[in-house]
Each structure stands twice: as structure tokens, then as C-alpha cells.
KEKE-923908 format. One line per field, with one value per residue: z, y, x of N, C-alpha, C in turn. Coordinates in Angstrom, 2 decimals, padded with zeros to 5 digits. Layout:
<rs>
n_z = c(Z, ...)
n_y = c(Y, ...)
n_x = c(X, ...)
ca_z = c(Z, ...)
ca_y = c(Y, ...)
ca_x = c(X, ...)
c_z = c(Z, ...)
c_y = c(Y, ...)
c_x = c(X, ...)
</rs>
This chain:
<rs>
n_z = c(-004.44, -004.65, -002.43, -001.94, -003.77, -002.70, -000.08, -000.64, -001.85, 000.34, 002.12, 000.68, 000.75, 003.50, 003.86, 002.37, 003.88, 006.21, 005.36, 004.68, 007.19, 008.41, 006.82, 007.48, 010.24, 010.11, 008.80, 010.70, 012.81, 011.68, 011.46, 014.16, 015.01, 013.62, 014.76, 017.37, 016.92, 016.04, 018.34, 020.16, 018.97, 019.20, 021.99, 022.54, 021.37, 022.94, 025.46, 025.42, 025.91, 028.61, 029.76, 029.26, 030.82, 033.36, 033.56, 033.61, 036.00, 037.78, 037.48, 038.45, 041.12, 041.98, 041.86, 043.81, 046.07, 046.15, 046.68, 049.20, 050.66, 050.52, 051.91, 054.44, 055.01, 055.15, 057.42, 059.36, 059.23, 060.09, 062.66, 063.78, 063.64, 065.22, 068.35, 071.41, 074.41, 076.55, 075.54, 075.48, 078.11, 078.96)
n_y = c(059.07, 056.69, 055.66, 056.52, 055.08, 052.52, 052.80, 053.42, 051.02, 049.34, 050.40, 049.85, 047.07, 046.61, 047.66, 045.84, 043.53, 044.28, 044.52, 041.88, 040.69, 041.88, 040.79, 038.12, 038.20, 039.00, 036.80, 034.83, 035.79, 035.48, 032.67, 032.03, 033.23, 031.61, 029.11, 029.66, 030.12, 027.57, 026.10, 027.25, 026.50, 023.72, 023.48, 024.40, 022.32, 020.20, 020.89, 020.82, 018.17, 017.86, 020.02, 019.38, 017.07, 018.16, 019.81, 017.88, 016.55, 018.65, 019.08, 016.64, 016.77, 018.98, 018.01, 016.00, 017.59, 019.02, 016.92, 016.10, 018.45, 018.61, 016.28, 016.95, 019.14, 017.82, 016.23, 018.22, 019.42, 017.25, 016.95, 019.37, 019.12, 016.91, 015.81, 017.02, 015.78, 017.26, 018.23, 015.97, 015.35, 017.16)
n_x = c(199.09, 197.89, 196.82, 194.22, 192.43, 192.83, 191.94, 189.30, 188.43, 188.79, 186.90, 184.52, 184.62, 184.35, 181.77, 180.33, 180.75, 179.51, 176.86, 176.41, 176.61, 174.39, 172.36, 172.69, 172.12, 169.44, 168.30, 168.80, 167.24, 164.71, 164.61, 164.67, 162.25, 160.43, 160.96, 160.14, 157.41, 156.62, 157.21, 155.42, 152.99, 153.19, 153.20, 150.61, 149.13, 150.02, 149.10, 146.37, 145.11, 145.85, 144.56, 141.86, 141.69, 142.15, 139.90, 137.87, 138.54, 138.12, 135.36, 134.42, 135.34, 133.91, 131.28, 131.49, 131.98, 129.58, 127.78, 128.73, 128.29, 125.50, 124.82, 125.81, 124.15, 121.67, 122.10, 122.39, 119.87, 118.26, 119.30, 118.52, 115.76, 115.24, 114.01, 115.30, 116.91, 116.01, 113.60, 112.04, 111.52, 109.70)
ca_z = c(-004.55, -004.75, -001.15, -002.01, -004.30, -001.79, 001.04, -001.17, -001.99, 001.70, 002.64, -000.02, 001.27, 004.84, 003.69, 001.91, 005.03, 007.14, 004.78, 004.79, 008.60, 008.64, 006.18, 008.29, 011.48, 009.77, 008.52, 011.99, 013.54, 011.05, 011.88, 015.58, 015.07, 013.13, 015.79, 018.48, 016.50, 016.05, 019.73, 020.71, 018.42, 019.82, 023.37, 022.50, 021.10, 024.07, 026.68, 025.29, 026.67, 030.05, 030.16, 029.29, 031.98, 034.54, 033.60, 034.04, 037.43, 038.49, 037.47, 039.38, 042.48, 042.28, 042.14, 045.10, 047.10, 046.23, 047.38, 050.60, 051.25, 050.66, 053.01, 055.68, 055.23, 055.60, 058.80, 060.21, 059.29, 060.96, 064.04, 064.25, 063.74, 066.21, 069.70, 072.31, 075.65, 077.35, 074.98, 075.76, 079.53, 079.24)
ca_y = c(059.09, 055.32, 055.34, 056.80, 053.94, 051.38, 053.11, 053.32, 049.60, 048.80, 050.85, 049.08, 045.70, 046.65, 047.87, 044.56, 042.62, 044.75, 044.14, 040.43, 040.40, 042.28, 039.77, 036.90, 038.44, 039.00, 035.41, 034.13, 036.25, 034.83, 031.26, 032.00, 033.49, 030.42, 028.08, 030.05, 029.89, 026.13, 025.66, 027.70, 025.65, 022.40, 023.61, 024.47, 020.98, 019.33, 021.28, 020.57, 017.00, 018.10, 020.95, 018.62, 016.19, 019.01, 020.23, 016.72, 016.37, 019.75, 018.82, 015.53, 017.28, 019.87, 017.15, 015.37, 018.61, 019.30, 015.80, 016.19, 019.59, 018.25, 015.30, 017.71, 019.92, 016.89, 015.86, 019.38, 019.53, 016.18, 017.26, 020.48, 018.65, 015.84, 016.33, 016.88, 015.10, 018.21, 018.32, 014.74, 015.35, 018.18)
ca_x = c(197.65, 197.39, 196.19, 192.79, 191.69, 192.94, 191.03, 187.93, 188.14, 188.67, 185.59, 183.50, 184.68, 183.76, 180.34, 179.79, 180.76, 178.48, 175.56, 176.33, 176.31, 172.99, 171.52, 172.80, 171.38, 168.02, 167.91, 168.82, 166.06, 163.55, 164.63, 164.29, 160.81, 159.72, 161.10, 159.27, 156.03, 156.40, 157.21, 154.14, 151.93, 153.35, 152.74, 149.14, 148.63, 150.34, 148.40, 144.92, 144.67, 146.01, 143.49, 140.60, 141.76, 141.98, 138.50, 137.08, 138.82, 137.47, 133.92, 134.21, 135.55, 132.78, 130.12, 131.75, 131.77, 128.14, 127.15, 129.13, 127.59, 124.09, 124.77, 125.99, 122.91, 120.63, 122.41, 122.09, 118.40, 117.77, 119.68, 117.69, 114.38, 115.13, 113.78, 116.44, 116.59, 115.25, 112.26, 111.30, 111.17, 108.68)
c_z = c(-004.74, -003.49, -001.23, -002.64, -003.37, -000.61, 000.57, -001.33, -000.62, 002.31, 001.98, 000.51, 002.66, 004.76, 003.25, 003.05, 006.01, 006.64, 004.90, 006.22, 008.93, 008.03, 007.00, 009.59, 011.22, 009.52, 009.82, 012.83, 012.97, 011.45, 013.34, 015.75, 014.66, 014.15, 016.98, 018.14, 016.55, 017.47, 020.40, 020.23, 019.05, 021.27, 023.44, 022.28, 022.29, 025.29, 026.60, 026.06, 028.19, 030.56, 030.23, 030.51, 033.27, 034.68, 034.08, 035.53, 038.27, 038.57, 038.46, 040.83, 042.90, 042.62, 043.50, 046.24, 047.27, 046.98, 048.87, 051.32, 051.48, 051.80, 054.35, 056.00, 055.75, 057.06, 059.76, 060.34, 060.23, 062.43, 064.59, 064.45, 064.83, 067.59, 070.56, 073.59, 076.55, 076.86, 075.34, 077.22, 079.85, 079.05)
c_y = c(057.69, 054.92, 055.52, 055.64, 052.73, 051.58, 052.96, 051.86, 048.94, 049.17, 050.08, 047.65, 045.63, 046.82, 046.57, 043.55, 042.99, 044.36, 042.64, 040.03, 040.76, 041.25, 038.49, 037.05, 038.42, 037.57, 034.61, 034.52, 035.60, 033.36, 031.14, 032.24, 032.27, 029.29, 028.39, 029.80, 028.40, 025.58, 026.05, 026.83, 024.25, 022.43, 023.66, 023.08, 020.05, 019.63, 020.96, 019.33, 017.22, 019.03, 020.22, 017.71, 016.99, 019.49, 019.09, 016.46, 017.43, 019.52, 017.69, 016.00, 018.19, 019.06, 016.47, 016.37, 018.93, 018.18, 015.84, 017.32, 019.26, 017.24, 016.01, 018.52, 019.02, 016.49, 017.01, 019.56, 018.49, 016.46, 018.39, 020.05, 017.60, 016.46, 016.10, 016.19, 015.99, 018.34, 017.11, 014.69, 016.33, 017.66)
c_x = c(197.06, 196.66, 194.68, 192.02, 191.73, 191.97, 189.58, 187.53, 187.94, 187.31, 184.45, 183.45, 184.06, 182.24, 179.67, 179.73, 179.66, 177.10, 175.36, 175.99, 174.87, 172.04, 171.51, 171.99, 169.87, 167.52, 167.86, 167.59, 164.79, 163.47, 164.18, 162.80, 160.00, 159.80, 160.20, 157.80, 155.70, 156.35, 155.89, 152.99, 151.98, 152.87, 151.22, 148.54, 148.86, 149.48, 146.90, 144.46, 144.78, 144.91, 142.14, 140.56, 141.53, 140.53, 137.61, 137.29, 138.12, 135.96, 133.59, 134.32, 134.40, 131.53, 130.28, 131.52, 130.30, 127.41, 127.47, 128.42, 126.12, 123.91, 124.89, 124.74, 121.80, 120.86, 122.07, 120.58, 117.80, 118.08, 118.83, 116.23, 114.19, 114.88, 115.02, 115.99, 115.75, 113.82, 111.43, 110.84, 110.06, 107.32)
</rs>
């Protein structure tokens, strides 16, 4: 009957190891979550200047396009208003 206490002690030891592994896994998961949070925050900080630069470039490009469009409209208006060679001969 000495086997029963030995088996009981072995089971308790295994349960303790299992709990220790669960605690370790939980702690590792918490560290990973914290690292991910810090990485996300760093990315947010790093991307802000790039986003502002992209917004400024977009605004500049939009103004350039608007100017080009207006120039083209003026040219078309002038061309439509100008007398053609056929109109001058009449």
C-alpha cells in the first residue's frame, strides 16, 4: 500500500508543475500584450509626421491640378470665343 502515497505525491507534483506552466504562459502572454501595445503606440507616433507630410503633398497637388484645370478652361474659352478663319471670310 506504499504505492498509493507515492502516486498521490506524484499527482500533486504534476499538478504543481501544470499550475507553474499556466502561470508562466499567462505571464508570457501579458508581456507579449504589453510589447504589442508599446509597438502600436510607437507606430502611431512614427506615422504622424509621415501623414502630415502626405496631407501637405496632397494639398499642394490639388492646388496644382486646380490651377492647371483653370488654365485649360481659359484656353478653351478663348478658343471658343476666337473667330475662326471661316468666320473672318464672311
